[in-house]
Rosetta silent file (secondary structure, phi, psi, omega in degrees, C-alpha in Angstrom):
SEQUENCE: MPTGSLLDTHLTNLAAALVPYRRCERQLARWGADLAHRLAAGGRLLVAGNGGSAAEAQHLTAELVGKLRDDRQPLSAIALHAETSALTAIANDYGYTDVYARQVRAHGRPGDILLLLSTSGTSQNLIAAARAAHDVGVTTWALTGAAPNPLADACDDVLAVASPDTQVVQELHLVTSHLLCEYLEQELPAALAAGADPVAVHPVPGGPAPVRTGVEVVLDGGTGQQVDA
SCORE:     score description
SCORE:     0.000 S_00000001
   1 L     0.000  129.153 -178.692  100.194   85.237  147.900 S_00000001
   2 L   -63.443  145.086  176.254  104.002   85.188  147.906 S_00000001
   3 L   -59.789  134.067  177.993  105.790   88.523  148.161 S_00000001
   4 L    91.965   -9.227 -174.345  106.858   89.780  144.795 S_00000001
   5 H   -67.677  -37.779  177.439  104.434   87.668  142.774 S_00000001
   6 H   -62.474  -44.986  179.350  102.520   90.694  141.416 S_00000001
   7 H   -63.419  -46.375 -178.203  105.777   92.347  140.335 S_00000001
   8 H   -62.366  -39.978  179.706  107.082   89.133  138.798 S_00000001
   9 H   -65.212  -43.920 -178.999  103.848   88.542  136.875 S_00000001
  10 H   -62.316  -48.359 -178.056  103.752   92.091  135.592 S_00000001
  11 H   -65.993  -33.976  177.504  107.368   92.076  134.492 S_00000001
  12 H   -65.274  -42.676  179.308  106.968   88.659  132.875 S_00000001
  13 H   -66.637  -39.562  177.828  104.025   89.962  130.822 S_00000001
  14 H   -63.724  -44.781  179.681  105.985   93.087  129.878 S_00000001
  15 H   -61.628  -38.966  178.361  108.994   91.062  128.863 S_00000001
  16 H   -63.236  -37.793 -179.970  106.861   88.824  126.708 S_00000001
  17 H   -74.433  -25.997 -178.215  105.426   91.840  124.871 S_00000001
  18 H   -67.016  -30.898 -176.878  108.856   93.391  124.345 S_00000001
  19 H   -61.266  -54.570  176.389  109.995   90.558  122.067 S_00000001
  20 H   -70.465  -26.450  179.801  107.484   91.285  119.275 S_00000001
  21 H   -63.789  -31.380  177.948  107.601   95.018  119.992 S_00000001
  22 H   -58.073  -22.823  179.766  111.253   95.104  118.888 S_00000001
  23 H   -77.097   -3.235 -177.386  110.066   94.395  115.388 S_00000001
  24 H   -87.855    2.942 -173.505  108.328   97.804  115.279 S_00000001
  25 H   -56.872  -49.209 -178.538  111.585   99.756  114.831 S_00000001
  26 H   -63.378  -37.364  178.605  111.152  100.422  111.120 S_00000001
  27 H   -66.598  -43.465  178.605  107.546  101.435  111.558 S_00000001
  28 H   -61.635  -42.095  176.443  108.421  103.811  114.371 S_00000001
  29 H   -62.106  -41.045  179.169  111.201  105.376  112.285 S_00000001
  30 H   -66.013  -45.912  179.581  108.846  105.715  109.340 S_00000001
  31 H   -61.382  -43.745 -179.306  106.110  107.286  111.455 S_00000001
  32 H   -61.372  -44.703  179.203  108.590  109.713  113.051 S_00000001
  33 H   -66.012  -43.241 -179.660  110.026  110.822  109.703 S_00000001
  34 H   -62.831  -43.338 -178.942  106.563  111.199  108.124 S_00000001
  35 H   -65.958  -40.123  178.977  105.304  113.209  111.102 S_00000001
  36 H   -57.981  -47.047 -176.823  108.423  115.440  111.060 S_00000001
  37 H   -68.880  -37.664  179.304  107.877  116.357  107.436 S_00000001
  38 H   -67.260  -46.275 -178.795  104.145  116.961  107.838 S_00000001
  39 H   -67.676  -39.643  178.157  104.566  119.141  110.924 S_00000001
  40 H   -61.897  -29.771 -178.329  107.512  121.060  109.393 S_00000001
  41 L   -87.154    5.322  176.598  105.293  121.784  106.407 S_00000001
  42 L    98.615   10.347  177.131  102.564  123.287  108.614 S_00000001
  43 L   -80.323 -179.014 -174.499  100.466  120.170  109.207 S_00000001
  44 L  -140.007  146.667  172.787   99.022  119.177  112.550 S_00000001
  45 E  -102.754  122.884  172.935   98.813  116.077  114.705 S_00000001
  46 E  -104.788  135.629 -176.178   95.427  115.363  116.318 S_00000001
  47 E  -131.823  143.341  179.471   95.412  112.756  119.097 S_00000001
  48 E  -151.735  151.995  175.955   92.608  111.095  121.002 S_00000001
  49 E  -167.519  175.475  177.099   91.973  108.333  123.494 S_00000001
  50 L  -120.251  142.141  176.026   89.797  107.372  126.475 S_00000001
  51 L    62.791 -127.816  178.179   90.810  107.041  130.102 S_00000001
  52 H   -61.095  -31.873  176.821   94.437  106.110  130.427 S_00000001
  53 H   -68.786  -28.320  173.971   94.868  106.376  126.682 S_00000001
  54 H   -65.629  -40.046  176.433   93.677  109.976  126.889 S_00000001
  55 H   -64.937  -39.058  176.168   96.468  110.636  129.356 S_00000001
  56 H   -63.470  -42.670  178.536   98.935  108.971  126.971 S_00000001
  57 H   -58.879  -45.121 -176.657   97.645  111.155  124.120 S_00000001
  58 H   -71.378  -31.953  174.172   98.111  114.329  126.101 S_00000001
  59 H   -60.064  -42.030 -178.901  101.631  113.228  127.127 S_00000001
  60 H   -66.612  -46.327 -178.201  102.569  112.945  123.435 S_00000001
  61 H   -64.419  -34.285  176.872  101.165  116.354  122.502 S_00000001
  62 H   -61.040  -40.898  178.574  103.030  117.920  125.440 S_00000001
  63 H   -64.999  -34.795 -176.829  106.316  116.536  124.089 S_00000001
  64 H   -79.563  -44.812  178.671  105.639  117.945  120.633 S_00000001
  65 H   -71.237  -33.720  175.367  104.433  121.407  121.601 S_00000001
  66 L   -91.318 -109.005  173.409  107.163  121.568  124.209 S_00000001
  67 L  -161.826  161.342  174.895  110.212  119.360  123.617 S_00000001
  68 L   -95.816  -51.364  178.225  111.512  115.891  124.324 S_00000001
  69 L  -124.876  -79.684 -175.206  115.244  116.597  124.720 S_00000001
  70 L   -87.430  155.770  178.244  116.846  119.594  122.958 S_00000001
  71 L   -64.442  141.713 -179.867  115.223  122.902  122.352 S_00000001
  72 L  -159.889  174.580  178.220  113.483  123.279  118.997 S_00000001
  73 L   -67.272  150.142  178.303  110.522  125.072  117.470 S_00000001
  74 L   -71.293  150.310 -178.599  107.085  124.064  118.852 S_00000001
  75 L  -118.088  145.708 -176.446  105.073  121.672  116.682 S_00000001
  76 L   -78.782  112.667  179.086  101.299  121.671  116.283 S_00000001
  77 E  -146.721  132.187 -176.097   99.693  118.818  118.211 S_00000001
  78 E  -128.456  125.767  173.119   96.279  118.770  119.889 S_00000001
  79 E   -88.754  109.874 -170.286   94.842  116.230  122.324 S_00000001
  80 H   -64.209  -28.023  179.553   91.112  116.363  121.462 S_00000001
  81 H   -72.497  -17.667 -176.726   89.919  115.224  124.879 S_00000001
  82 H   -77.678  -11.975  176.751   91.599  118.198  126.547 S_00000001
  83 L   -85.561   77.822 -163.833   89.143  120.611  124.943 S_00000001
  84 H   -67.187  -38.459  179.925   86.690  119.957  127.767 S_00000001
  85 H   -65.096  -43.352  175.489   83.990  122.501  126.936 S_00000001
  86 H   -64.954  -42.670 -177.977   83.754  121.279  123.324 S_00000001
  87 H   -60.312  -46.445 -176.575   83.937  117.664  124.488 S_00000001
  88 H   -75.056  -31.196  177.397   81.098  117.975  126.977 S_00000001
  89 H   -66.931  -46.176  178.509   78.995  120.103  124.628 S_00000001
  90 H   -64.826  -39.787  178.718   79.301  117.570  121.819 S_00000001
  91 H   -65.083  -36.482 -179.834   78.579  114.674  124.185 S_00000001
  92 H   -70.265  -40.384 -171.898   75.522  116.475  125.489 S_00000001
  93 H   -90.620  -32.431 -171.925   74.147  117.519  122.101 S_00000001
  94 H  -120.260  -18.548 -175.680   75.233  114.660  119.843 S_00000001
  95 L   107.365  151.950 -174.534   76.233  111.743  122.054 S_00000001
  96 H   -66.504  -24.738  179.390   79.594  110.471  123.313 S_00000001
  97 H   -60.231  -27.861 -173.787   80.266  108.527  120.121 S_00000001
  98 H   -98.223    5.762 -171.988   80.702  111.850  118.251 S_00000001
  99 L   -63.203  -30.648 -179.861   82.990  113.650  120.771 S_00000001
 100 L  -100.270  -34.989 -178.667   86.103  113.169  118.642 S_00000001
 101 H   -58.685  -43.552 -178.263   84.550  112.822  115.178 S_00000001
 102 H   -67.275  -36.927  178.648   83.037  116.298  115.274 S_00000001
 103 H   -68.636  -37.659  176.405   86.342  117.826  116.418 S_00000001
 104 H   -60.461  -43.976  176.938   88.178  116.022  113.580 S_00000001
 105 H   -62.544  -32.630 -179.878   85.738  117.547  111.125 S_00000001
 106 H   -77.556  -41.401 -171.693   86.340  120.963  112.635 S_00000001
 107 H  -104.298  -22.403 -173.279   90.156  120.867  112.856 S_00000001
 108 L   -75.547  139.893  176.033   91.379  118.266  110.431 S_00000001
 109 L  -132.810  155.345  175.673   92.849  119.243  107.065 S_00000001
 110 L   -56.181  135.237 -177.283   94.411  117.141  104.291 S_00000001
 111 L   101.464  -19.004  176.645   98.005  116.443  105.248 S_00000001
 112 L   -77.387  165.306  174.566   97.220  116.244  108.997 S_00000001
 113 E  -123.311  137.452  172.963   97.495  113.020  110.986 S_00000001
 114 E  -111.390  118.971  177.762   95.005  111.658  113.496 S_00000001
 115 E  -107.160  123.114 -174.699   96.560  109.252  116.026 S_00000001
 116 E  -116.313  127.515 -178.078   94.049  107.176  118.005 S_00000001
 117 E  -111.581  128.223 -179.758   95.021  105.218  121.124 S_00000001
 118 E  -155.988  125.497  179.514   92.990  102.291  122.425 S_00000001
 119 L   -70.573  -32.088 -176.402   94.052   99.232  124.379 S_00000001
 120 L   -91.532  -30.809 -175.796   91.017   97.266  123.204 S_00000001
 121 L    75.283   16.707 -175.824   90.682   98.686  119.707 S_00000001
 122 L  -120.406    3.188 -174.641   86.925   98.659  120.082 S_00000001
 123 L   -66.392  121.170 -175.048   86.107  102.231  121.293 S_00000001
 124 H   -66.222  -33.468 -179.653   83.225  103.499  119.187 S_00000001
 125 H   -70.253  -29.849  177.775   84.140  107.169  119.509 S_00000001
 126 H   -76.739  -40.199  175.343   87.615  106.481  118.151 S_00000001
 127 H   -60.505  -41.438  178.201   86.272  104.416  115.251 S_00000001
 128 H   -64.556  -36.354  178.392   83.853  107.225  114.419 S_00000001
 129 H   -65.303  -39.602  178.382   86.805  109.680  114.546 S_00000001
 130 H   -62.970  -41.035  176.375   88.753  107.527  112.096 S_00000001
 131 H   -63.974  -40.845  177.893   85.821  107.537  109.691 S_00000001
 132 H   -64.243  -38.415 -179.599   85.446  111.283  109.983 S_00000001
 133 H   -62.539  -42.751  178.819   89.193  111.701  109.308 S_00000001
 134 H   -62.049  -35.784  179.643   88.861  109.718  106.086 S_00000001
 135 H   -65.253  -30.881 -177.322   86.021  111.977  105.006 S_00000001
 136 H  -106.364   10.478  173.002   88.141  115.125  105.363 S_00000001
 137 L    82.331   23.140  178.878   91.405  113.694  103.994 S_00000001
 138 L   -96.530  132.184  178.631   93.281  113.199  107.265 S_00000001
 139 E   -71.232  140.207 -175.858   95.671  110.252  107.565 S_00000001
 140 E  -117.970  127.403  172.614   94.802  107.890  110.436 S_00000001
 141 E  -119.223  149.961  177.959   97.191  105.946  112.694 S_00000001
 142 E  -128.325  139.464  164.959   96.213  103.684  115.588 S_00000001
 143 E  -111.670  115.672 -173.727   97.982  102.472  118.657 S_00000001
 144 E  -134.103  179.552  167.414   96.103   99.477  119.981 S_00000001
 145 L   -81.679 -154.896 -173.726   96.445   96.222  121.832 S_00000001
 146 L   -55.431  138.858 -179.600   96.509   92.926  119.976 S_00000001
 147 L  -108.659  155.872    9.089   95.228   93.013  116.398 S_00000001
 148 L   -79.660  156.234  174.964   93.056   92.436  114.500 S_00000001
 149 L  -155.787  163.164 -173.932   90.548   94.799  116.034 S_00000001
 150 H   -61.273  -37.166 -178.428   87.929   97.237  114.696 S_00000001
 151 H   -69.082  -43.511  176.596   90.000  100.390  115.224 S_00000001
 152 H   -55.831  -41.888  179.498   93.026   98.860  113.439 S_00000001
 153 H   -66.353  -27.618 -174.757   90.776   97.982  110.535 S_00000001
 154 H   -85.688  -13.479 -174.689   89.410  101.529  110.382 S_00000001
 155 L  -105.235  161.259 -179.471   92.827  103.233  110.226 S_00000001
 156 L   -70.419  -35.530 -179.309   95.453  103.651  107.498 S_00000001
 157 E  -149.393  153.491 -176.536   98.189  102.197  109.670 S_00000001
 158 E  -143.746  141.857  168.412   98.442  100.554  113.078 S_00000001
 159 E  -115.693  110.386 -175.850  101.036   99.683  115.657 S_00000001
 160 E  -106.535  127.958  179.611   99.486   96.901  117.702 S_00000001
 161 L   -87.526  123.600 -175.044  101.088   95.778  120.961 S_00000001
 162 L   -83.631   76.149  178.233  100.876   92.005  121.189 S_00000001
 163 L  -150.768  141.514  174.595   99.740   91.613  124.773 S_00000001
 164 L   -84.322   -5.664 -174.991   96.426   90.679  126.456 S_00000001
 165 L   -94.152  116.350 -176.963   97.395   92.800  129.504 S_00000001
 166 H   -59.971  -37.934  178.738   95.945   96.306  129.322 S_00000001
 167 H   -63.493  -42.629  177.355   98.613   97.747  131.597 S_00000001
 168 H   -61.792  -41.701  177.322  101.388   96.394  129.429 S_00000001
 169 H   -58.964  -46.834 -179.923   99.729   97.777  126.309 S_00000001
 170 H   -62.555  -39.286  179.941   99.519  101.234  127.893 S_00000001
 171 H   -64.065  -38.599  179.941  103.146  101.065  129.008 S_00000001
 172 H   -80.249  -22.124  171.779  104.339  100.235  125.511 S_00000001
 173 H   -67.109  -37.481  176.707  102.107  102.963  124.073 S_00000001
 174 H   -64.224  -44.850  176.001  104.069  105.397  126.296 S_00000001
 175 H   -57.860  -42.876  178.681  107.343  103.903  124.983 S_00000001
 176 H   -60.780  -42.808  178.818  105.954  104.408  121.471 S_00000001
 177 H   -62.391  -40.882  178.769  105.201  108.073  122.124 S_00000001
 178 H   -66.711  -42.765  179.297  108.707  108.679  123.336 S_00000001
 179 H   -68.646  -36.114  176.243  110.294  106.839  120.397 S_00000001
 180 H   -58.312  -44.144  178.891  108.005  108.608  117.968 S_00000001
 181 H   -66.112  -41.552 -179.176  109.269  111.930  119.320 S_00000001
 182 H   -60.246  -49.255 -178.888  112.878  110.675  119.201 S_00000001
 183 H   -66.497  -37.233  177.725  112.622  109.677  115.522 S_00000001
 184 H   -60.734  -49.525 -177.602  110.757  112.896  114.722 S_00000001
 185 H   -64.690  -30.742  177.374  113.431  115.090  116.330 S_00000001
 186 H   -67.311  -36.993 -176.660  116.125  113.146  114.527 S_00000001
 187 H   -89.878  -16.398 -170.577  114.467  113.838  111.154 S_00000001
 188 H   -59.598  -43.232  178.043  113.244  117.370  111.898 S_00000001
 189 H   -54.863  -42.736  179.432  116.349  119.311  110.749 S_00000001
 190 H   -66.846  -38.299 -179.370  116.148  117.675  107.343 S_00000001
 191 H   -66.228  -42.207  179.522  112.375  118.253  107.202 S_00000001
 192 H   -66.013  -40.929  177.693  112.776  121.939  108.050 S_00000001
 193 H   -62.305  -39.498  179.705  115.577  122.307  105.496 S_00000001
 194 H   -66.583  -37.635  178.301  113.402  120.710  102.826 S_00000001
 195 H   -69.589  -23.722  179.976  110.616  123.097  103.684 S_00000001
 196 H   -83.839  -18.817  178.616  112.951  126.069  103.393 S_00000001
 197 L   -64.368  139.544  176.867  114.112  125.193   99.880 S_00000001
 198 L   -64.423  134.055 -179.475  112.530  127.299   97.123 S_00000001
 199 L  -122.655  130.420 -179.427  109.851  125.322   95.351 S_00000001
 200 L   -65.859  138.531  179.346  108.408  126.264   91.976 S_00000001
 201 L  -100.924  120.187 -179.956  104.724  127.103   92.117 S_00000001
 202 L  -106.835  109.067 -178.901  102.731  125.577   89.268 S_00000001
 203 L   -66.548  148.186  175.512   99.337  127.202   88.890 S_00000001
 204 L   -87.402  127.036 -178.621   96.375  124.969   88.139 S_00000001
 205 L   -54.867  128.886  177.930   94.615  125.938   84.875 S_00000001
 206 L    81.253   -5.437 -179.575   91.395  127.685   85.724 S_00000001
 207 L   -91.134  179.207  179.227   92.318  127.676   89.425 S_00000001
 208 L   -68.755  157.103  176.641   93.173  130.565   91.777 S_00000001
 209 L   -63.559  143.090  179.309   96.426  132.382   91.455 S_00000001
 210 L   -60.415  143.901  177.842   99.242  130.886   93.560 S_00000001
 211 L   -87.237  127.157 -177.631   99.779  132.448   96.952 S_00000001
 212 L   -93.992  146.025  177.311  103.269  133.918   97.256 S_00000001
 213 L  -110.593  160.843  178.603  105.186  133.917  100.516 S_00000001
 214 L    89.330 -164.458 -177.268  107.717  136.393  101.859 S_00000001
 215 L  -108.307  131.973  179.668  107.889  140.090  101.033 S_00000001
 216 E  -101.763  127.510  178.784  107.457  141.258   97.453 S_00000001
 217 E  -114.545  120.650 -179.452  109.467  144.291   96.385 S_00000001
 218 E   -98.578  122.752  178.312  108.473  145.801   93.065 S_00000001
 219 L   -93.833  110.737 -176.447  111.250  147.707   91.322 S_00000001
 220 L   -93.700   75.334  176.831  109.608  150.417   89.234 S_00000001
 221 L  -114.798   22.139  178.757  112.309  151.244   86.779 S_00000001
 222 L    84.146    0.207 -179.504  110.234  150.825   83.750 S_00000001
 223 L   -93.837  -20.394 -176.117  111.302  147.209   83.334 S_00000001
 224 L    72.831   12.375  179.946  108.332  145.656   85.093 S_00000001
 225 L   -77.509  149.949 -179.674  110.643  143.278   86.898 S_00000001
 226 E  -128.677  135.058 -179.855  109.677  141.963   90.334 S_00000001
 227 E  -119.636  130.936  176.988  112.098  140.736   92.956 S_00000001
 228 E   -91.219  127.908  177.115  111.104  138.512   95.869 S_00000001
 229 L   -98.219    0.000    0.000  112.866  139.298   99.139 S_00000001
């Protein structure tokens, strides 16, 4: 085999996938902005994958809890495979198909996002997690290889890398993670400012009283007035 042929083949496959990947810019910007506003409002990103995709998932959560470039507040992001005691207990008691679905049911709340990474798009435990997310009101995104595939069909939105080469798909999933963080951090100041603006609380008839935030100072001067600090 001629020297350099492996490198040439790999780079040729990567270059071929980059052409359609460039068309993902609007989707990446939309995902980043959406994620910024959800996390700034107290939501959470749950991420899961298998094998190399698990490593990619954990890379993304590290960037969000830590930082990508400039210092900022930490953001809530959890790689579900990293909870090894829960993962192995669930696999032992319920089967490997449920290792992520059960955690989604435990941690997921409406307004959260579940991001699932799979090069094949056929991993049954990720498909089960997407279905569990729908049951509890969690939005589902998928990063996959070429679509259509079952995981893409099970999720609310998908970014599919158009390549038959698993390594290329994983490499562009990493690029996606970095760009997602870039777009998120670009939008985050606006998202935090929007969250800091006073918002009127409209009680639901027959529902519980609205929860007030901040410190309440009651001025007892016979007027019955209340001032929020």
